C-alpha positions in Angstrom: 114.5 82.6 133.3 116.8 84.9 131.1 117.7 82.1 129.4 114.5 80.4 128.5 113.2 83.8 127.0 116.0 84.1 124.9 115.7 80.7 123.6 111.7 81.3 122.8 112.6 84.5 121.2 113.2 84.4 117.4 116.5 86.2 116.0 115.0 89.4 115.3 113.6 89.8 119.0 117.2 88.6 120.3 119.1 91.3 118.5 116.6 93.9 119.0 116.7 94.6 114.9 114.6 93.8 111.9 115.6 91.6 108.9 116.0 94.9 107.1 118.6 96.3 110.1 120.6 93.2 110.1 120.7 93.2 105.6 121.9 97.1 106.2 124.7 96.1 108.9 125.9 93.4 106.8 126.4 94.9 103.2 127.7 98.2 105.5 130.1 95.9 106.9 131.2 94.0 103.7 131.2 97.5 101.3 129.7 95.4 98.9 126.0 96.6 96.7 123.5 93.9 96.2 123.6 91.8 93.0 120.6 93.1 91.3 121.6 96.6 92.7 125.1 96.7 91.5 124.1 95.2 88.1 121.2 98.4 87.9 123.4 101.0 88.9 126.2 99.4 85.9 122.9 99.9 83.5 122.5 103.4 84.4 126.1 104.1 84.2 126.3 103.0 80.6 123.5 105.9 80.1 122.4 103.6 76.8 119.4 104.7 74.4 116.4 103.4 76.8 114.7 101.3 73.8 112.8 99.2 75.8 110.3 99.5 78.7 109.1 101.2 81.0 107.3 103.9 79.1 109.5 106.9 81.1 112.4 106.6 79.0 114.4 106.7 82.4 112.9 109.9 83.2 112.9 111.4 79.6 109.4 111.2 78.6 108.2 111.2 82.9 105.3 114.3 83.6 108.2 117.3 84.8 105.7 117.9 87.7 106.9 114.4 88.8 110.3 114.6 88.1 110.4 118.0 90.1 108.8 116.2 93.1 110.6 113.0 93.5 114.1 113.8 90.8 115.2 111.8 88.4 116.8 108.9 90.3 114.0 106.5 90.7 113.2 106.9 86.6 116.8 106.2 86.1 116.7 102.9 88.4 113.6 101.6 87.3 114.6 99.3 84.7 113.1 96.0 83.3 114.8 92.7 81.7 117.6 94.1 79.9 120.2 91.4 79.3 122.5 92.8 81.6 120.0 92.4 84.3 119.1 89.1 84.0 115.8 87.6 83.2 112.6 86.3 85.6 111.7 83.6 83.8 115.2 81.9 84.1 117.6 83.7 86.4 121.0 83.3 86.2 122.6 86.1 87.2 122.3 89.1 89.2 118.6 88.1 90.0 119.3 84.7 90.9 121.8 86.2 93.2 119.3 88.7 95.0 116.7 85.6 95.2 119.5 83.6 97.0 120.9 86.3 99.7 116.7 86.9 100.3 116.2 83.0 100.8 119.2 83.2 103.6 118.2 86.6 104.8 114.7 84.8 105.5 116.1 81.6 106.7 114.4 80.2 103.6 115.7 77.3 101.3 114.6 79.5 97.8 112.8 82.6 97.0 110.7 84.1 94.0 110.9 88.1 93.7 106.8 88.8 92.2 106.6 90.1 89.3 103.0 91.6 88.0 102.0 92.5 91.2 99.9 91.3 94.1 97.0 89.6 92.1 99.5 87.2 90.2 101.3 86.2 92.9 98.2 85.6 95.0 97.1 83.5 91.6 100.3 81.3 91.3 100.9 80.8 95.0 97.1 79.1 95.8 96.8 77.7 92.2 100.3 76.2 92.8 99.1 75.0 96.1 95.9 74.1 95.7 93.9 71.3 93.6 89.8 70.4 92.9 88.3 70.2 96.0 91.0 71.0 98.3 89.5 73.5 101.4 91.5 76.8 101.4 91.4 78.7 104.9 90.8 82.7 103.9 90.7 85.9 105.9 87.0 87.2 105.1 89.1 90.6 104.1 91.4 88.7 101.7 92.2 90.0 98.4 89.8 89.3 96.0 92.5 87.2 93.6 92.6 84.7 96.2 88.6 84.1 95.6 89.0 84.2 92.2 92.3 81.8 92.5 89.8 79.2 94.1 87.3 79.1 91.5 89.8 78.7 88.8 91.5 75.7 90.6 88.4 74.7 91.8 89.3 74.8 95.5 86.6 75.7 98.6 87.4 78.6 100.4 86.8 78.6 104.3 86.1 82.3 105.5 87.5 82.9 108.9 86.3 86.3 110.2 89.4 88.4 110.7 90.0 91.0 114.0 89.3 94.5 113.9 91.6 97.0 115.4 89.2 99.4 118.1 92.0 101.7 118.4 92.7 101.9 114.3 89.2 101.6 113.3 90.8 99.0 110.7 90.7 95.4 109.7 93.2 93.1 111.4 94.6 89.4 110.2 93.7 86.1 111.7 95.5 84.6 114.3 97.2 81.2 114.3 94.1 79.6 117.2 91.3 80.7 114.6 93.2 78.9 111.7 93.8 75.5 113.7 90.3 75.9 114.9 88.6 76.2 111.5 90.8 73.2 110.4 89.6 71.0 113.0 86.2 72.2 112.3 86.1 71.4 108.5 87.6 68.1 108.7 
């Protein structure tokens, strides 16, 4: 029975740790910084004049009250696409290495880091997978950009009412069974 239970569990449940915990243990074992962290740390140590975005200029132009509250570190490491940090459009260096390591961590064939925020990522995901006339099953409480993406690509949304967590009085997600039943009823 124990063997069957272990087979039915995923690797995280078997080891009792999260993916983040596993990555941290692996990093400590190898004593190597992740490629993107290493590139940002190297960039910060150069102490070059910040003539690029973001506008806080590595904390120099940040509100003093915010620097007092969180320190200068987050501003020093908040970097954009500097030559030494690679390019999101066509990564060939530390960004590509970091994306490949992330894909490996999650057992995916490939991973792309999201840029431009949630809306951009949702628009890209839906518009790259749905065509005019396709049906897209969405939770009723999905991000508003999901509805925008269906309009832009011509897909037809089919909404599922999300669960509601009475204990916390918050909206929840949809179950796999709800998705399957909705898909069956839509055909």
